[in-house]
C-alpha positions in Angstrom: 23.3 33.0 -34.9 22.2 30.1 -37.1 25.9 29.6 -38.0 26.8 29.4 -34.3 24.1 26.9 -33.7 25.2 24.8 -36.5 28.8 24.9 -35.4 27.8 23.9 -31.9 25.7 21.1 -33.2 28.6 19.9 -35.4 31.0 20.1 -32.3 28.5 18.0 -30.3 28.2 15.5 -33.0 32.0 15.3 -33.3 32.3 14.8 -29.5 29.7 12.0 -29.5 31.5 10.3 -32.4 34.7 10.5 -30.5 33.2 8.9 -27.4 33.6 5.2 -26.9 31.2 2.9 -25.3 33.3 1.0 -22.7 36.7 1.4 -21.2 39.6 -1.0 -20.8 39.9 -0.2 -17.0 42.2 2.0 -14.9 45.0 -0.6 -15.2 45.1 0.1 -19.0 45.2 3.9 -18.3 41.6 4.6 -19.2 39.4 6.9 -17.1 35.9 5.3 -17.0 34.3 8.7 -16.7 35.4 9.4 -20.3 33.4 6.4 -21.7 29.7 6.3 -22.2 28.6 3.1 -20.5 30.5 3.3 -17.2 29.6 6.9 -16.9 26.0 6.0 -17.5 26.2 3.4 -14.7 27.6 5.9 -12.3 25.0 8.4 -13.2 22.2 5.9 -12.7 23.6 4.8 -9.3 23.9 8.4 -8.1 20.4 9.2 -9.2 18.8 6.1 -7.6 20.7 6.7 -4.3 19.6 10.3 -4.0 16.0 9.7 -5.1 15.6 6.7 -2.7 17.0 8.8 0.2 14.6 11.6 -0.6 11.6 9.2 -0.9 12.5 7.8 2.6 12.6 11.3 4.0 9.3 12.4 2.3 7.5 9.1 3.3 5.9 10.7 6.5 4.4 13.4 4.4 2.7 10.8 2.2 4.3 12.1 -0.9 4.3 10.1 -4.2 7.7 8.8 -5.4 7.6 11.2 -8.3 8.3 14.1 -6.0 11.4 12.6 -4.6 12.7 11.8 -8.2 12.0 15.3 -9.4 13.7 16.9 -6.4 16.7 14.5 -6.8 17.2 15.6 -10.4 17.0 19.3 -9.3 19.6 18.8 -6.6 21.9 16.9 -8.8 21.5 19.6 -11.6 22.7 23.2 -12.0 20.3 24.4 -9.3 22.3 22.9 -6.5 25.3 20.5 -6.8 25.7 21.5 -10.4 26.9 25.0 -9.4 30.3 23.2 -9.0 31.7 23.2 -12.5 34.2 20.4 -11.8 31.4 18.1 -10.6 29.2 18.9 -13.5 32.0 18.3 -16.0 33.1 15.1 -14.4 29.7 13.4 -13.8 27.3 15.2 -16.2 29.4 16.4 -19.1 27.4 17.8 -22.1 28.4 14.9 -24.4 26.7 12.4 -21.9 23.3 14.1 -22.0 22.1 12.3 -25.2 23.0 8.9 -23.7 21.2 9.5 -20.5 18.2 11.0 -22.1 18.0 8.2 -24.7 17.9 5.5 -22.0 15.5 7.6 -19.9 13.2 8.2 -23.0 13.1 4.3 -23.5 11.7 4.1 -20.0 9.3 6.9 -20.7 8.1 5.0 -23.8 7.4 1.9 -21.8 5.8 3.8 -19.0 3.3 5.5 -21.3 2.5 2.0 -22.6 1.7 1.0 -19.0 -0.4 4.2 -18.6 -2.4 3.3 -21.7 -2.7 -0.3 -20.4 -4.1 1.1 -17.1 -6.6 3.3 -18.8 -9.8 1.5 -19.6 -11.7 3.3 -22.4 -14.9 1.4 -21.6 -15.0 2.6 -18.0 -14.5 6.2 -19.4 -17.4 5.7 -21.7 -19.5 4.3 -18.9 -18.6 7.0 -16.4 -21.7 9.2 -17.5 -22.4 12.8 -17.9 -21.3 13.9 -14.5 -17.7 12.8 -14.9 -17.7 14.2 -18.4 -19.0 17.5 -17.2 -16.5 17.7 -14.3 -13.7 16.8 -16.7 -14.7 19.4 -19.2 -14.8 22.1 -16.6 -11.6 20.9 -15.0 -9.7 21.3 -18.3 -11.4 24.2 -20.0 -11.1 26.8 -17.2 -7.5 25.9 -16.4 -6.7 26.0 -20.1 -8.2 29.4 -20.5 -6.3 30.5 -17.4 -3.1 29.1 -18.8 -3.6 31.0 -22.1 -4.1 34.2 -20.0 -1.0 33.6 -18.0 0.9 32.9 -21.2 0.3 36.5 -22.4 1.7 37.8 -19.1 4.7 35.5 -19.1 5.7 36.5 -22.8 5.9 40.1 -21.7 7.4 39.6 -18.2 10.2 36.9 -18.9 12.9 37.8 -21.2 13.2 35.5 -24.3 9.7 33.9 -23.7 8.5 35.7 -26.9 11.0 34.0 -29.1 8.5 31.0 -29.7 5.5 31.4 -31.8 2.2 32.5 -30.3 0.1 29.5 -31.2 2.4 26.8 -29.8 3.3 28.8 -26.7 -0.4 29.4 -25.9 -1.3 25.8 -26.3 1.7 24.5 -24.3 0.9 26.8 -21.4 -2.8 25.9 -21.5 -2.0 22.1 -21.5 0.6 22.6 -18.7 -1.9 24.2 -16.4 -4.9 22.0 -17.2 -3.5 18.5 -17.3 -4.2 15.9 -14.5 -1.6 13.1 -13.9 -3.8 10.1 -14.0 -1.2 7.6 -12.6 -0.3 9.8 -9.6 -3.9 10.6 -9.0 -4.8 6.9 -8.9 -2.0 6.2 -6.3 -3.1 9.0 -4.1 -6.7 7.9 -4.2 -5.7 4.3 -3.4 -3.6 5.3 -0.4 -6.4 7.5 1.0 -8.9 4.7 0.6 -10.9 6.7 -2.0 -10.1 4.6 -5.0 -13.6 3.1 -5.4 -15.7 5.4 -3.3 -18.1 7.7 -5.2 -15.4 10.5 -5.0 -12.7 8.2 -6.3 -14.8 6.7 -9.1 -15.7 10.2 -10.3 -12.2 11.5 -10.0 -10.8 8.6 -11.9 -13.4 8.8 -14.7 -12.9 12.6 -14.9 -9.2 12.3 -14.9 -9.4 9.7 -17.7 -11.4 12.1 -19.8 -8.9 14.8 -18.9 -6.0 12.5 -19.9 -7.4 11.8 -23.3 -8.2 15.5 -23.9 -4.7 16.5 -22.7 -3.0 14.0 -25.0 -5.0 15.4 -27.9 -4.2 19.0 -27.0 -0.5 18.1 -26.5 -0.4 16.3 -29.9 -1.9 19.5 -31.4 0.8 21.5 -29.7 3.5 19.3 -30.9 2.2 19.3 -34.4 2.0 23.2 -34.4 5.5 23.6 -32.8 7.0 21.1 -35.3 5.8 23.1 -38.3 8.7 25.6 -38.0 9.3 27.4 -41.2 7.3 25.1 -43.3 4.0 26.8 -42.4 0.6 25.6 -41.2 0.3 23.1 -44.0 2.9 20.9 -42.4 1.2 21.0 -39.1 -2.1 20.1 -40.7 -0.5 17.0 -42.4 1.0 16.0 -39.0 -2.5 16.2 -37.4 -4.2 14.3 -40.2 -1.6 11.6 -40.1 -1.9 11.3 -36.3 -5.6 10.9 -36.5 -5.1 8.2 -39.2 -2.7 6.5 -37.0 -5.1 6.3 -34.0 -7.9 5.2 -36.2 -5.8 2.4 -37.8 -4.6 1.2 -34.4 -8.0 1.1 -32.9 -9.7 -0.6 -35.9 -6.8 -3.1 -36.9 -4.4 -3.4 -34.0 -6.9 -3.7 -31.3 -8.6 -6.8 -32.6 -5.2 -8.2 -33.3 -4.1 -7.6 -29.7 -7.3 -9.3 -28.4 -6.3 -12.3 -30.4 -2.8 -12.2 -29.0 -4.1 -11.9 -25.5 -6.4 -15.0 -25.9 -3.4 -17.0 -27.4 -1.1 -15.8 -24.5 -3.8 -16.8 -21.8 -4.2 -20.2 -23.4 -0.4 -20.7 -23.3 -0.1 -19.8 -19.7 3.2 -18.9 -18.2 5.3 -21.1 -20.5 7.5 -20.2 -23.4 4.5 -19.6 -25.6 3.2 -16.9 -23.3 6.6 -15.3 -23.0 6.8 -15.0 -26.9 3.5 -13.1 -27.0 4.8 -10.7 -24.4 7.9 -10.2 -26.5 5.7 -9.5 -29.5 3.8 -7.0 -27.5 6.9 -5.1 -26.5 8.0 -5.1 -30.1 4.6 -3.5 -30.9 5.2 -0.8 -28.4 8.5 0.1 -30.0 7.0 0.0 -33.6 4.2 2.2 -32.4 6.7 4.7 -31.0 8.8 4.8 -34.1 5.6 5.3 -36.2 4.5 8.4 -34.3 8.0 9.8 -34.3 8.1 9.3 -38.0 4.8 11.2 -38.4 6.2 14.1 -36.4 4.7 13.8 -33.0 6.5 12.4 -30.0 7.1 8.6 -29.8 5.4 8.4 -26.5 2.0 8.9 -28.3 2.5 5.7 -30.2 3.3 3.7 -27.0 0.2 5.3 -25.2 -2.2 4.4 -28.0 -0.8 1.0 -28.3 -1.4 0.4 -24.6 -5.0 1.4 -25.2 -5.3 -1.5 -27.7 -4.3 -4.2 -25.2 -7.5 -5.9 -23.7 -7.8 -5.3 -19.9 -9.7 -8.7 -19.3 -7.8 -11.9 -18.5 -4.4 -12.3 -17.3 -2.4 -11.1 -20.3 -2.4 -7.4 -19.3 -1.2 -8.4 -15.8 1.5 -10.6 -17.2 2.9 -7.8 -19.4 2.8 -5.3 -16.7 4.7 -7.6 -14.3 7.3 -8.1 -16.9 7.9 -4.4 -17.6 7.0 -2.3 -14.6 9.8 -3.1 -12.1 12.6 -2.2 -14.6 10.7 0.9 -15.7 9.5 2.3 -12.4 12.6 1.4 -10.4 15.4 2.3 -12.8 14.5 3.9 -16.1 11.8 6.3 -15.0 13.8 7.9 -12.2 16.5 8.6 -14.9 13.9 10.5 -16.8 12.8 12.6 -13.8 16.4 13.2 -12.9 17.3 14.3 -16.5 14.4 16.7 -16.3 15.8 18.1 -13.0 19.3 18.3 -14.6 17.8 20.6 -17.2 16.1 22.7 -14.6 18.0 25.7 -13.3 16.2 27.4 -10.5 18.8 30.2 -10.6 17.3 31.1 -14.0 14.4 32.6 -12.2 16.0 35.9 -11.6 14.5 38.9 -9.9 11.3 39.7 -8.0 9.2 39.8 -11.1 10.2 36.3 -12.1 9.4 34.9 -8.6 6.1 36.8 -8.8 5.4 35.0 -12.1 6.1 31.7 -10.3 3.5 32.6 -7.6 1.0 33.7 -10.3 1.4 30.5 -12.2 1.0 28.3 -9.2 -2.0 30.3 -7.9 -3.7 30.3 -11.4 -3.1 26.6 -11.8 -4.7 25.7 -8.5 -7.5 28.2 -8.7 -8.5 27.3 -12.2 -8.5 23.5 -11.7 -10.1 23.6 -8.2 -12.7 26.3 -9.0 -13.7 24.7 -12.3 -14.1 21.3 -10.8 -15.8 22.5 -7.7 -18.4 24.6 -9.4 -19.5 21.8 -11.7 -19.4 19.1 -9.0 -21.7 21.2 -6.8 -24.0 21.8 -9.8 -24.1 17.9 -10.2 -25.4 17.5 -6.6 -22.2 16.7 -4.7 -21.6 18.1 -1.3 -19.3 21.1 -0.8 -16.7 19.1 1.0 -16.7 16.2 -1.6 -16.6 18.8 -4.4 -13.6 20.5 -2.8 -11.8 17.1 -2.3 -12.5 16.3 -6.0 -11.1 19.6 -7.1 -7.9 19.2 -5.0 -7.2 15.7 -6.3 -7.8 16.7 -9.9 -5.2 19.3 -9.4 -2.5 16.6 -9.2 0.4 17.0 -11.6 3.5 14.9 -11.9 5.0 12.9 -14.6 2.5 13.8 -17.4 3.3 17.5 -16.6 7.0 16.9 -16.9 6.5 15.2 -20.2 4.7 18.2 -21.5 7.4 20.6 -20.3 10.3 18.5 -21.7 8.6 18.3 -25.1 8.1 22.1 -24.9 11.7 22.6 -24.0 12.9 20.2 -26.8 10.7 22.1 -29.4 12.2 25.5 -28.2 8.7 26.6 -27.2 9.8 27.1 -23.5 13.1 28.9 -22.5 15.2 28.1 -19.5 13.4 30.4 -17.1 9.8 29.5 -18.2 10.8 25.8 -18.0 12.0 26.3 -14.5 8.9 28.1 -13.4 6.7 25.4 -14.7 8.6 22.6 -13.2 8.5 24.2 -9.7 4.7 24.7 -10.3 4.3 21.0 -11.0 6.3 20.1 -7.9 4.3 22.5 -5.6 0.8 21.4 -6.9 1.6 17.7 -6.5 3.2 18.2 -3.1 0.2 19.9 -1.6 -2.4 17.4 -2.9 -2.2 14.6 -0.4 -1.8 16.8 2.8 -4.8 18.9 1.6 -7.0 16.0 0.9 -6.2 14.3 4.2 -7.0 17.6 6.1 -10.3 18.0 4.3 -11.5 14.4 4.1 -10.1 12.7 7.2 -12.9 13.9 9.6 -15.4 12.4 7.3 -13.7 9.0 7.5 -13.4 9.1 11.2 -17.0 10.2 11.9 -18.5 7.6 9.7 -16.8 4.7 11.5 -18.6 3.1 14.5 -17.2 0.6 17.0 -18.9 -2.5 18.0 -19.2 -2.8 21.8 -18.0 -6.1 23.3 -17.7 -8.1 20.1 -15.9 -11.0 21.8 -16.3 -14.8 21.7 -18.6 -14.9 24.7 -20.9 -12.4 22.8 -21.0 -14.2 19.4 -24.5 -14.1 17.9 -26.1 -17.5 17.7 -27.1 -18.7 14.3 -30.1 -20.8 13.5 -29.4 -24.4 14.0 -30.0 -26.6 11.0 -32.3 -28.9 12.9 -33.6 -29.3 16.5 -31.7 -32.5 17.0 -28.5 -30.8 15.8 -29.1 -27.9 18.2 -29.7 -30.1 21.1 -26.6 -32.1 20.3 -24.4 -29.2 19.9 -25.3 -27.4 23.1 -23.5 -24.3 23.9 -20.9 -24.9 21.1 -23.6 -24.5 18.4 -23.3 -20.8 18.1 -22.0 -19.5 14.7 -18.4 -18.3 15.1 -17.5 -15.6 12.6 -13.7 -15.4 12.1 -11.6 -12.9 10.0 -8.3 -14.4 9.2 -5.6 -12.1 7.8 -2.8 -13.6 5.7 0.3 -12.3 3.8 0.7 -15.1 1.3 0.5 -18.9 0.8 3.0 -19.6 3.6 0.4 -18.6 6.2 -2.3 -20.9 4.8 -1.7 -24.4 6.3 -1.3 -23.2 9.9 -4.3 -21.0 9.6 -6.6 -23.7 8.2 -5.4 -26.0 11.0 -6.1 -23.3 13.6 -9.6 -22.6 12.2 -10.3 -26.3 12.1 -9.2 -26.5 15.8 -11.3 -23.5 16.8 -14.4 -24.7 15.1 -15.1 -27.2 17.8 -17.9 -29.5 16.6 -17.6 -31.1 13.2 -21.4 -31.7 13.5 -23.6 -29.9 12.8 -22.0 -28.4 9.6 -21.1 -24.7 9.0 -20.6 -23.7 12.6 -17.8 -21.3 11.4 -18.1 -18.6 8.8 -14.6 -17.8 7.8 -13.5 -14.6 6.0 -10.0 -14.6 4.6 -8.4 -11.2 4.0 -5.2 -11.2 2.0 -3.2 -8.1 3.0 -1.2 -6.7 0.1 1.0 -3.6 0.3 0.0 -0.8 -1.9 3.1 0.3 -3.9 4.0 2.7 -6.7 3.7 -0.1 -9.3 1.1 0.0 -12.0 0.0 -3.6 -11.1 -0.5 -2.6 -7.5 -3.1 0.0 -8.6 -4.8 -2.4 -10.9 -5.1 -4.9 -8.1 -6.3 -2.2 -5.7 -9.1 -1.2 -8.2 -10.0 -4.9 -8.7 -9.9 -5.8 -5.0 -12.0 -2.9 -3.6 -15.7 -1.9 -3.7 -17.1 1.2 -2.2 -13.8 1.7 -0.4 -13.9 -1.8 1.2 -12.2 -5.0 0.1 -14.4 -7.5 -1.6 -14.5 -11.0 -3.3 -13.7 -10.6 -7.0 -15.0 -13.5 -9.0 -12.3 -15.4 -11.0 -12.8 -14.6 -14.8 -12.5 -17.3 -17.4 -8.9 -17.7 -18.5 -7.3 -16.4 -15.3 -4.9 -18.8 -13.6 -6.1 -20.5 -10.4 -4.6 -18.9 -7.3 -3.0 -21.3 -4.9 -4.5 -19.6 -1.8 -8.0 -19.6 -3.2 -7.6 -23.3 -4.1 -6.5 -24.2 -0.6 -9.4 -22.4 1.1 -11.8 -23.7 -1.5 -10.7 -27.2 -0.8 -11.0 -26.6 2.9 -14.6 -25.2 2.5 -15.7 -28.3 0.6 -14.0 -31.0 2.8 -14.7 -29.2 6.0 -18.1 -27.9 5.1 -17.1 -24.4 6.3 -18.3 -21.2 4.8 -15.2 -19.4 3.4 -15.2 -15.9 1.9 -11.7 -14.8 0.5 -11.1 -11.1 0.0 -8.1 -8.9 -0.8 -7.1 -5.6 0.7 -4.5 -3.6 -1.2 -3.5 -0.6 1.0 -0.5 1.3 2.2 0.9 -0.3 5.3 0.2 2.6 7.5 -3.5 2.5 6.7 -4.2 -1.3 6.1 -5.4 -1.7 9.7 -8.4 0.4 8.7 -9.4 -2.2 6.1 -9.2 -5.0 8.7 -11.3 -3.1 11.2 -13.8 -2.1 8.6 -14.2 -5.7 7.3 -14.5 -7.0 10.9 -17.2 -4.5 11.6 -19.0 -4.9 8.3 -19.1 -8.8 8.6 -19.9 -8.7 12.4 -16.9 -11.0 13.2 -16.1 -12.1 16.8 -12.4 -12.9 16.3 -9.6 -11.6 14.1 -6.7 -13.9 13.6 -3.4 -12.3 12.7 -0.1 -13.9 11.5 3.0 -13.0 13.6 5.5 -10.8 11.7 8.1 -13.6 12.2 7.5 -17.1 10.9 9.5 -20.4 10.8 10.8 -21.2 7.3 12.0 -24.8 7.9 12.7 -27.5 10.5 15.7 -25.6 12.0 15.8 -22.3 13.6 15.5 -20.3 10.5 13.1 -17.5 11.0 11.8 -15.1 8.3 11.1 -11.6 9.6 8.6 -9.6 7.5 10.0 -6.4 9.0 9.0 -3.7 11.4 6.3 -2.4 9.1 4.2 -5.5 9.3 4.8 -5.6 13.0 3.4 -2.1 13.2 0.4 -3.2 11.2 -0.3 -5.9 13.9 0.0 -3.4 16.7 -2.4 -1.1 15.0 -5.0 -3.9 14.5 -4.7 -5.0 18.1 -5.4 -1.3 19.1 -8.1 -0.5 16.6 -10.0 -3.8 16.0 -13.7 -3.8 16.9 -13.6 -7.4 18.2 -11.3 -9.8 20.0 -7.9 -10.5 18.3 -5.6 -13.5 18.2 -2.0 -13.4 17.0 -0.7 -16.7 15.7 3.1 -17.4 16.2 3.4 -20.3 13.7 6.1 -23.0 14.3 4.7 -25.5 11.9 1.3 -25.8 13.6 -0.4 -29.1 12.5 2.8 -30.3 10.8 2.8 -27.3 8.5 0.4 -29.1 6.0 -3.3 -28.7 5.6 -5.2 -31.8 6.8 -8.8 -32.8 6.8 -11.1 -32.8 9.9 -10.6 -36.5 10.4 -6.8 -36.2 10.5 -6.6 -33.5 13.1 -4.7 -34.9 16.1 -2.7 -32.5 18.3 -2.6 -31.3 21.9 -3.5 -27.7 22.9 -2.5 -26.2 26.2 -4.2 -23.1 27.6 -2.1 -21.1 30.1 -4.4 -19.3 32.6 -3.3 -16.5 35.0 -6.4 -14.5 35.2 -7.9 -11.4 33.8 -10.2 -10.6 30.7 -7.7 -11.8 28.1 -7.1 -15.0 29.8 -10.8 -15.6 30.2 -11.2 -15.1 26.5 -8.5 -17.7 25.9 -10.5 -20.1 28.2 -13.6 -19.5 26.1 -11.6 -20.3 23.0 -10.4 -23.4 24.6 -13.9 -24.6 25.3 -14.6 -24.5 21.6 -11.4 -26.4 20.8 -12.2 -29.1 23.3 -15.3 -30.0 21.4 -13.3 -31.0 18.4 -12.9 -34.9 18.4 -9.2 -34.7 17.3 -8.0 -32.1 19.8 -6.9 -32.8 23.3 -7.1 -29.7 25.5 -5.1 -29.1 28.7 -5.7 -26.1 30.9 -2.9 -25.1 33.2 -3.8 -22.5 35.8 -0.9 -20.9 37.6 -1.4 -19.9 41.3 1.1 -17.6 43.1 2.7 -19.5 46.0 5.0 -16.7 47.2 4.6 -15.5 50.8 1.9 -18.3 51.3 -1.0 -16.1 50.4 -2.1 -14.4 47.2 -3.5 -11.5 49.3 0.0 -10.6 50.4 1.6 -10.6 46.9 -0.5 -8.0 45.2 1.3 -5.4 43.1 0.7 -1.9 41.9 1.7 -0.8 38.5 2.5 2.9 37.9 2.7 4.6 34.4 6.1 5.6 33.1 6.7 8.7 31.1 10.3 7.6 30.2 9.6 4.2 28.7 8.8 3.7 25.0 5.7 1.7 24.2 7.6 0.0 21.3 10.1 -1.5 23.7 8.1 -2.0 26.9 5.0 -3.9 27.9 1.9 -1.8 28.1 -1.1 -2.4 30.4 -4.7 -1.0 30.4 -5.3 2.3 32.1 -8.8 1.1 33.1 -9.7 1.1 36.9 -9.1 -2.3 38.3 -11.3 -3.8 40.9 -8.9 -6.6 42.0 -11.5 -8.4 44.1 -14.1 -8.4 41.3 -11.5 -9.6 38.8 -10.7 -12.6 41.0 -14.4 -13.4 41.4 -14.8 -13.3 37.6 -11.8 -15.6 37.2 -13.1 -18.1 39.7 -16.6 -18.1 38.2 -15.1 -18.5 34.7 -13.0 -21.4 35.8 -15.8 -23.1 37.7 -18.2 -22.7 34.8 -15.6 -24.0 32.3 -14.8 -27.1 34.4 -18.4 -27.9 34.9 -19.3 -27.4 31.2 -16.4 -29.3 29.8 -16.1 -32.2 32.3 -13.9 -34.9 31.1 -13.3 -33.3 27.7 -10.5 -31.1 29.2 -7.6 -32.0 31.5 -7.3 -29.4 34.1 -4.4 -28.8 36.5 -3.2 -26.1 38.9 0.4 -25.3 39.4 1.6 -23.4 42.5 4.5 -21.2 41.4 7.2 -20.2 43.8 10.2 -19.7 41.5 10.5 -18.3 38.1 7.1 -17.9 36.3 8.7 -17.6 32.8 10.5 -20.8 33.3 7.4 -22.7 34.2 5.5 -21.4 31.1 8.5 -21.9 28.7 8.8 -25.5 29.9 5.3 -26.2 28.6 6.2 -24.9 25.1 9.5 -26.8 25.1 8.0 -30.1 26.2 6.9 -31.1 22.6 3.6 -32.3 24.1 1.5 -29.6 22.7 1.2 -28.3 19.1 -0.3 -25.1 20.3 -0.1 -23.0 23.4 -2.8 -20.4 24.0 -2.3 -17.5 26.3 -4.0 -14.2 27.1 -2.2 -10.9 26.4 -2.7 -9.8 29.9 -3.6 -6.1 29.6 -5.3 -6.3 33.0 -2.7 -8.6 34.6 -2.9 -10.8 37.6 -0.2 -10.4 40.3 2.3 -12.8 38.7 1.9 -11.3 35.2 2.1 -7.7 36.6 5.5 -8.6 38.3 6.9 -9.3 34.7 6.2 -5.7 33.5 9.9 -4.7 34.1 11.3 -7.5 31.9 13.1 -6.5 28.7 10.5 -6.9 26.0 11.3 -8.3 22.6 7.7 -8.4 21.3 5.8 -6.1 23.8 2.6 -6.4 21.7 2.2 -10.0 22.8 2.2 -9.2 26.5 4.9 -10.8 28.9 3.8 -14.4 28.7 3.2 -14.4 24.9 6.5 -12.7 24.4 8.4 -15.3 26.4 6.9 -18.1 24.3 7.4 -16.3 21.0 11.0 -15.3 21.7 13.5 -17.4 19.7 16.1 -17.7 22.5 13.9 -19.9 24.8 13.8 -23.0 22.5 10.0 -23.2 22.5 8.8 -25.6 19.8 5.0 -25.2 20.1 3.1 -22.7 18.1 1.6 -19.9 20.2 -1.7 -18.1 20.1 -2.0 -14.8 22.0 -5.5 -13.7 22.6 -6.8 -10.2 23.4 -10.4 -9.7 24.4 -12.3 -6.8 22.9 -13.4 -4.4 25.6 -13.6 -0.7 25.0 -12.8 0.1 28.7 -9.4 -1.6 28.2 -8.5 -0.1 25.0 -6.0 2.5 26.2 -2.6 1.2 27.3 0.6 2.8 28.7 4.0 1.4 29.6 4.8 0.9 33.3 8.1 1.2 35.2 7.4 0.3 38.8 6.1 -2.8 40.5 5.5 -2.3 44.2 4.9 -5.3 46.4 2.3 -5.0 48.9 -1.5 -4.4 49.0 -3.0 -2.9 45.8 -4.7 0.5 46.1 -7.3 0.6 43.3 -7.9 4.4 43.6 -4.2 5.2 43.6 -3.6 3.0 40.6 -6.5 4.4 38.6 -5.3 8.0 39.4 -1.8 7.2 38.3 -3.0 5.5 35.1 -5.5 8.3 34.3 -2.7 10.8 34.3 -0.7 8.8 31.9 -0.6 9.6 28.1 -2.5 6.8 26.3 
């Protein structure tokens, strides 16, 4: 048998020696698939396409990307497509496996460096006895269960008993007890649990678990590497490994602290890049050292990552240089190479499938039960303890590393390897849905809504002096605004808008401004680090800038505005998945008791021409969810260079604002906002009220909206299902206009326009005139007659309402920026699309009945 293996190895070496790196092309008669480099390119392309397609399909199930990459490898391997021998010989011939695995292993080496970079040993030490006890129980019980299952597998699976008892038992124990720290952190971040008590405990326990698992895995590798040389060799490997860790912690760690200080002092220039290159060289050297010792090279990279200081900007700079290439290209190759070695068909017979069920059940029961029991003993509630047990059961990349090393060391045969890979897939797949099912009710029940948090209900603040209070009048109320931004491009228009809204420039600090930078949570390591830095108790918070960190341009801009404009500014950051980031906005608005949330439109003008940058349907969906869930009034800013596109001081503000008024709660909120704007000395406000001139009487032109079951809310305007008392709404409109005109007097130019023709043309002409820098409109959820008649228009941006959509659409040539205002009112929260507009007298009861029957 040994002779056959030696002959096979010699043949493989001969094949590899005969393979050339690159071809001369098909015109020279070469087949690129017979050369290493072009075949590697094709393999990587195929793996990336399949894994990305699977990730897109699994996105609704909230699955981490690792699941898609593992499944992609299994599909491309002998379990599915690889059953076709011609396909396997053409695209994944045996001689290409070392090339693919070498490139993938380089990505794995760098990824384990990032894992070590992400793991802060000081936070592990500070996590306390509870996290240590939970981690100890969460690794000891499943380890014992894994050892027990190992005895069963050795008897039930043919060939499993070929490996030695000690390495097989240790590998099985580690495989069942390990927790994938990187995957766990991403799941906690997406579920808003990252910095809650549950999340902090889970991360600390997972960090303990990680360190213990790597120690056990090093032990298993050392034992399995002894081979025929006996236990003395394994002992030497363990002693050298301990000496390596001690040397790196005592000598390399201070050296890396010095490197980080020098790199931070050098900044982003050439000097800083040189230190990044030196760090990557250290990663490779560490990997070579541990491979020389006799344990896997990834241990050296992981330990070197632990030596890099987590403070300052250096760790983030190194991560930014490395993670895109690793996570988007090299790591998928590693997952796929694992899948290519997994043959599900190797699991033969009912007994083998029963073993798979036994391994999955034992892995879940051991991890969840051990964690649950100790968490309950530490005083956690039953639901929190159960959630903690489920998230600690997360497997993923680390599990695959363990299994691949076991397979390389001949500890796991084909069938055992396939069983354990499927176990890792199943346990990771069920984590997110299970946690959401358990914990989601707690999140929903703990959230309360503010009732009628709108501009008219803003809580007054104490005036700085009696004279100031007398001078400010009604406008002296403190206005709390939460402004959401995507990046630096949103800053100038937003600051100019806030300066316009603030009204009086005396007395000072009439506006308390909260800036929330919305950042998408991704699979990148830097995204998780940012999420951990930007959250506190599950909510975004202001993180003070540490010494040595570069100044952020957004923070500098708002800091300058706070000083020059004497406005209280509090910047924050929310790092969340796009489908849940609206929860952060609503939570901050509620926690800070704000009266207005300002959102940037998902399309923005990039230059002086008609060039428009579209952030995509995902960010549009974010705005729609915020409009639906916000506990206060919301304004969406469609920026077309408002204020000239540059931040200006209070004394330099000079632009016209036009408020379009049709009637209804949203328009009345826009009118209230106009009252504040008119008090600013540099802002000229014009209010244009549109009156329906058709049929000579407003009474004869009422309309009735009926809900539609066929229209899609994403493509049609939606209106409130609330019962409408038309007469009362008109009375409220008249009272609001009368009070506004009396209060504002000569500060505002007021005009009425009787409309007989096309309403849209009249409104668009205002935006095209060039007279106004900003046009303010209401969304119109409880529409007036004229707005209701526009319900059947084709909608391009239905979340803005008919009037706002007409002004925001690019085809109308509007040059003014647009602010679409929605008043917060719980009675108007539910909206449905409508399909019929009936001329004639409105019947409130019939309308309410139809709307009540509609699906909100």
